[in-house]
C-alpha positions in Angstrom: 22.9 -8.4 -2.2 20.8 -11.2 -0.6 17.0 -11.2 0.2 17.8 -11.0 3.8 20.1 -7.9 3.4 17.5 -6.2 0.8 14.8 -6.6 3.8 17.0 -5.0 6.4 15.4 -1.5 7.6 19.0 0.1 7.2 18.7 -0.5 3.4 15.1 0.1 3.2 15.3 3.6 1.8 17.7 3.1 -0.9 15.9 -0.3 -2.0 12.8 1.9 -2.3 14.6 4.5 -4.2 16.0 2.0 -6.5 12.6 0.7 -7.4 11.1 4.0 -7.8 13.8 5.0 -10.3 13.5 2.0 -12.5 9.7 2.0 -12.4 9.1 5.8 -12.8 12.3 7.4 -14.0 14.0 4.9 -16.3 11.0 2.8 -17.9 9.1 5.9 -18.9 11.9 7.7 -20.2 13.0 4.7 -22.5 9.4 4.5 -23.6 9.1 8.2 -24.5 12.4 7.9 -26.4 11.9 4.7 -28.2 8.3 4.2 -28.8 7.6 7.1 -28.5 4.9 8.2 -25.7 3.2 11.1 -24.8 5.2 13.9 -23.0 3.6 12.8 -19.6 5.9 10.0 -19.8 9.0 12.5 -19.8 7.2 14.4 -17.2 6.8 11.5 -15.1 10.4 10.6 -15.4 11.7 14.0 -14.1 9.2 14.0 -11.3 10.6 10.8 -10.0 14.0 12.2 -10.1 13.0 15.0 -7.8 11.1 12.6 -5.6 14.0 10.6 -5.1 16.3 13.6 -4.2 13.9 14.6 -1.6 13.7 11.1 -0.3 17.5 10.8 0.1 17.6 14.4 1.7 15.0 13.2 4.2 17.0 9.9 5.2 20.2 12.1 5.6 18.6 14.7 7.9 17.9 13.4 11.4 15.5 15.8 12.8 14.4 13.6 15.4 17.5 12.0 16.4 17.0 12.2 20.2 13.7 10.6 20.0 15.4 7.1 19.3 17.8 7.4 22.2 17.4 4.7 24.9 17.0 7.3 27.5 14.1 9.5 25.6 11.2 9.7 27.4 8.1 7.9 26.1 4.6 6.9 26.8 5.0 3.2 28.0 2.2 0.7 27.0 2.1 -2.9 28.5 2.6 -5.2 25.5 -0.2 -7.6 26.4 -2.9 -5.0 26.9 -2.1 -3.3 23.7 -2.3 -6.6 21.7 -5.5 -7.5 23.4 -7.1 -4.2 22.9 -6.2 -3.9 19.3 -7.4 -7.7 18.3 -10.5 -7.3 20.2 -11.6 -4.2 18.4 -10.5 -5.7 15.3 -12.8 -8.8 15.8 -15.7 -6.6 16.5 -15.0 -4.5 13.4 -14.6 -7.8 11.3 -17.8 -9.4 12.8 -19.8 -6.0 11.9 -18.3 -5.7 8.4 -19.2 -9.3 7.4 -22.5 -9.4 9.2 -23.6 -6.2 7.1 -22.0 -7.0 3.8 -24.5 -7.7 1.0 -22.2 -10.2 -0.4 -19.0 -11.9 0.5 -16.8 -11.9 -2.7 -14.8 -15.1 -2.0 -18.0 -17.2 -1.9 -19.0 -15.9 -5.1 -15.6 -16.7 -6.6 -15.5 -20.1 -5.5 -19.1 -20.5 -7.0 -17.9 -19.4 -10.5 -19.0 -15.8 -10.7 -17.7 -13.8 -13.5 -15.1 -10.8 -13.5 -17.6 -8.1 -13.6 -19.8 -9.5 -10.8 -16.7 -10.1 -8.5 -15.7 -6.5 -9.1 -19.2 -5.2 -8.2 -19.2 -7.2 -5.0 -15.6 -6.2 -4.1 -16.7 -2.5 -4.5 -19.9 -3.0 -2.6 -18.1 -4.6 0.3 -16.4 -1.6 1.7 -16.3 1.2 -0.7 -20.0 1.0 -1.8 -21.1 1.7 2.1 -23.3 4.8 2.6 -23.8 7.1 5.5 -22.2 6.3 8.9 -21.4 2.8 7.4 -18.5 4.5 5.4 -16.7 4.4 8.7 -16.0 0.8 8.1 -13.9 1.4 5.2 -11.7 3.7 6.9 -11.4 1.7 10.3 -10.7 -1.5 8.3 -8.0 0.1 6.3 -6.2 1.5 9.4 -6.3 -1.9 11.1 -5.2 -3.9 8.2 -2.5 -1.5 7.3 -0.7 -0.7 10.3 -2.3 -1.9 13.6 -3.0 -5.6 13.0 0.4 -5.9 11.3 2.2 -4.2 14.1 0.4 -6.1 16.8 1.0 -9.6 14.9 4.7 -9.0 14.7 4.9 -8.1 18.7 3.1 -11.5 19.1 5.7 -13.3 16.9 8.2 -11.5 19.0 7.2 -12.6 22.1 6.2 -16.1 20.6 2.7 -16.0 21.8 0.9 -19.2 21.3 -1.9 -17.3 19.6 0.4 -15.8 16.8 -0.3 -18.5 14.1 -3.9 -18.4 14.8 -4.3 -14.8 14.6 -2.3 -14.4 11.5 -4.5 -17.1 9.9 -7.6 -15.3 10.9 -6.1 -12.0 9.3 -5.4 -13.7 5.9 -8.9 -15.4 5.9 -10.4 -11.8 6.3 -8.1 -10.4 3.6 -9.2 -13.2 1.0 -13.0 -12.7 1.9 -13.2 -9.9 -0.2 -10.7 -10.8 -2.8 -8.2 -7.9 -2.0 -5.4 -10.3 -3.1 -2.5 -7.8 -2.1 -3.8 -7.1 1.2 -2.6 -10.1 2.8 0.9 -8.6 2.0 0.4 -6.4 5.0 1.0 -9.3 7.1 3.5 -11.3 4.8 5.9 -8.5 4.2 6.5 -7.5 7.7 6.8 -11.2 8.9 9.6 -11.6 6.0 11.4 -8.4 7.2 10.9 -9.5 11.0 12.7 -12.9 10.0 15.3 -11.0 8.1 16.2 -8.6 11.2 16.3 -11.6 13.5 18.8 -13.6 10.8 16.2 -16.3 10.4 15.7 -15.6 6.8 18.6 -17.5 5.1 19.0 -19.6 2.2 15.9 -22.0 1.5 13.7 -19.9 3.7 14.0 -16.8 2.1 13.3 -18.5 -1.3 10.2 -20.4 0.0 8.8 -17.2 1.6 8.8 -15.3 -1.6 7.5 -18.1 -3.6 4.6 -18.5 -1.0 3.9 -14.8 -1.5 4.0 -15.1 -5.1 1.7 -18.0 -5.4 -0.9 -16.7 -3.1 -1.0 -13.7 -5.0 -1.5 -15.6 -8.1 -4.1 -17.6 -6.8 -5.9 -14.5 -5.4 -5.7 -13.1 -9.1 -7.0 -16.2 -10.5 -10.0 -16.0 -8.3 -10.8 -12.5 -8.9 -9.9 -13.0 -12.7 -10.5 -16.3 -13.4 -12.5 -15.9 -16.8 -9.4 -14.1 -18.2 -8.4 -15.9 -21.6 -10.7 -14.4 -24.1 -9.0 -11.0 -24.3 -6.3 -10.5 -27.1 -3.7 -7.8 -27.4 -5.3 -5.5 -29.8 -2.0 -4.8 -31.6 0.4 -7.6 -31.4 3.8 -6.2 -29.7 2.2 -2.7 -29.7 3.9 -1.2 -26.5 1.4 1.8 -26.5 -1.4 -0.7 -26.2 0.4 -2.7 -23.4 0.7 0.6 -21.4 -2.7 1.7 -21.6 -6.1 0.8 -20.0 -7.0 -0.8 -23.5 -4.8 -3.9 -23.1 -6.7 -7.2 -22.4 -4.8 -9.6 -20.3 -4.9 -13.2 -21.9 -4.6 -15.2 -18.5 -4.2 -14.6 -15.0 -0.4 -14.8 -14.9 -0.6 -12.3 -17.8 -3.1 -9.9 -15.9 -0.8 -10.3 -13.0 2.4 -9.2 -14.7 0.5 -6.3 -16.6 -1.0 -5.3 -13.5 2.6 -5.2 -11.6 4.7 -3.6 -14.3 2.4 -1.5 -16.7 -0.5 -0.4 -14.9 1.5 1.8 -12.1 3.2 3.5 -14.8 0.2 4.2 -17.1 -1.9 5.0 -14.3 0.7 7.9 -13.2 1.1 9.1 -16.7 -3.0 9.3 -17.1 -3.4 11.1 -13.8 -0.7 13.7 -15.0 -2.9 13.7 -18.5 -6.1 14.3 -16.7 -4.8 17.0 -14.4 -3.5 19.0 -17.6 -6.5 18.4 -19.8 -9.5 18.6 -17.3 -7.9 20.7 -14.4 -5.5 23.0 -16.7 -2.7 22.0 -14.5 -4.1 24.1 -11.6 -2.9 22.8 -8.1 -5.8 21.1 -6.3 -4.3 22.1 -2.9 -5.6 19.0 -1.0 -9.0 18.7 -2.6 -8.4 15.2 -3.4 -8.3 14.2 0.3 -11.9 13.9 1.8 -10.6 15.2 5.1 -8.6 18.2 3.8 -11.5 19.2 1.6 -14.1 19.0 4.4 -11.7 21.0 6.9 -11.0 23.8 4.2 -14.4 24.0 3.1 -13.6 23.2 -0.7 -15.0 20.8 -2.8 -13.8 17.2 -3.0 -12.2 16.3 -6.2 -12.1 12.4 -6.6 -9.2 12.5 -9.1 -8.7 8.8 -9.1 -12.1 8.4 -10.5 -11.6 11.0 -13.2 -8.7 8.9 -14.2 -10.7 5.9 -14.2 -13.2 7.5 -16.3 -10.4 8.7 -18.7 -9.2 5.2 -19.1 -12.5 3.2 -19.4 -14.9 5.7 -20.8 -17.3 5.5 -17.9 -17.7 6.9 -14.2 -17.7 4.2 -11.4 -18.6 5.0 -7.8 -16.7 2.1 -6.5 -13.6 2.2 -8.9 -10.4 4.2 -8.3 -7.2 4.6 -10.4 -4.6 5.3 -7.7 -1.5 6.6 -8.9 2.1 6.8 -7.0 2.3 9.1 -4.0 4.5 11.7 -5.7 2.0 12.2 -8.6 -0.9 12.8 -6.2 1.5 15.3 -4.3 2.5 17.1 -7.5 -1.2 17.6 -8.6 -2.1 18.9 -5.3 0.9 21.1 -4.2 3.3 21.4 -7.2 7.0 20.7 -7.2 7.8 22.1 -3.8 5.0 20.4 -2.2 6.1 17.3 -3.9 9.5 17.6 -2.7 8.5 18.2 0.9 6.3 15.2 1.1 9.4 13.2 -0.5 11.5 14.6 2.4 8.8 13.2 4.7 8.9 9.9 3.1 12.6 9.9 3.7 12.1 10.7 7.3 10.1 7.5 7.6 12.7 5.4 6.1 15.1 7.1 8.6 12.9 6.2 11.7 12.7 2.5 10.4 16.4 2.3 10.4 16.8 4.2 13.5 14.1 2.6 15.8 14.7 -0.1 18.5 11.2 -1.5 18.1 11.5 -4.4 15.8 7.7 -4.6 15.1 8.0 -0.8 13.8 11.0 -1.6 11.7 9.3 -4.5 10.1 6.5 -2.3 8.7 8.8 -0.5 6.4 7.7 -2.7 3.4 4.0 -2.0 4.0 4.9 1.9 3.9 7.1 1.4 0.5 4.7 -0.7 -0.9 1.7 1.7 -0.2 3.4 4.6 -1.5 3.5 2.9 -5.0 -0.4 3.2 -5.3 -1.4 5.8 -2.6 -1.1 9.4 -1.8 1.1 10.6 1.4 -1.9 12.4 2.7 -4.0 9.1 2.3 -1.3 7.1 4.1 -1.3 9.6 6.9 -4.8 10.3 7.4 -6.7 7.2 6.3 -4.1 4.3 6.7 -3.1 4.9 10.1 0.6 6.1 9.6 0.0 9.5 11.1 -0.6 7.3 14.4 2.5 5.2 13.4 4.5 8.3 13.2 3.4 9.4 16.9 4.0 5.9 17.9 7.5 5.6 16.4 8.6 8.8 18.3 6.9 8.9 21.5 5.6 5.3 22.6 7.4 2.6 24.1 5.7 -1.1 24.1 6.9 -2.9 27.1 6.6 -6.7 27.8 3.9 -7.8 30.3 3.1 -10.5 32.4 -0.2 -11.0 30.9 1.3 -11.5 27.4 3.9 -13.7 28.9 1.5 -16.1 30.0 0.5 -16.9 26.3 4.0 -17.5 25.5 4.6 -20.9 23.8 
């Protein structure tokens, strides 16, 4: 299948399920049977199979078919005013964030700061905020994950003369605090949009994917530029490679390890910590800040417990985020995990059913985020709850204000 076909919203759910199966079902099972690894690898593989079944069922169950009819009644919002409002709010947010930041990590990286310093500054930039300033973290996450990517695709669809400038400003903000994967929140929707419009063929597809890889590698080098002193503690030992004890020897090595091994052993470590420290008791949403506050229960920052398990120390700004279905399992068990997987399948169905090309283009962000975030976090802290409402009840219409900005 060509890259353009893989990016189409109609194929999104199946592409995601295939990646999920390979990463969290096949590889852990092979490791469990051949190395062998701990029982948590087998458990992860079985949970992944149940998750894929839930997603497929969700994609095959059109609960809101009528909402995607051309005649469905929706809240109509003018395109231009929507874009102006979102970008103006984001400009204020970025200004306040940069002005109040103790350090801007990209400048430290260019001055040759070591990895430990850069890691500390990345944590302080947003996660380390305290008091009312913590709101900057949540607002930035919502804007950079859903609102700005959606509005930017609208601008490209309407050929606004400001589209390239806005895209560049978003990219510069993303790399300012060395969140090397954050720029994908813009690149992925743009690639998908070009695929939907039939403009991503042949060399364009190759160039687009190559640019993504090169920028990611550049970000990796900046944030881990002093890598090279690490050595694999036991040459060829797969147990070491699929653990936090592995020391990458270079930036490319770190990139491959981070993309291939870290998601798997973070998921298995989460299952292990849940079993050893919480005795497999359901956490019932306590891992979510909002749910724990509403329910009046103690917040359990499971990601930091996992980080402590991996590196031997507690870190107030570092998290070890697992794939969405593992978080669902430790909170709500098999049934809850299946229900949230079904909801994920519904999202993929909406991406393929929607007539809003900007909304369709966001399926890549949703799929990418599910690999390293909880479904509750995506809905409540990343803006996907609003995006759900938007997909079902909002229609963005072209406006004369926006047409005056057309190329």
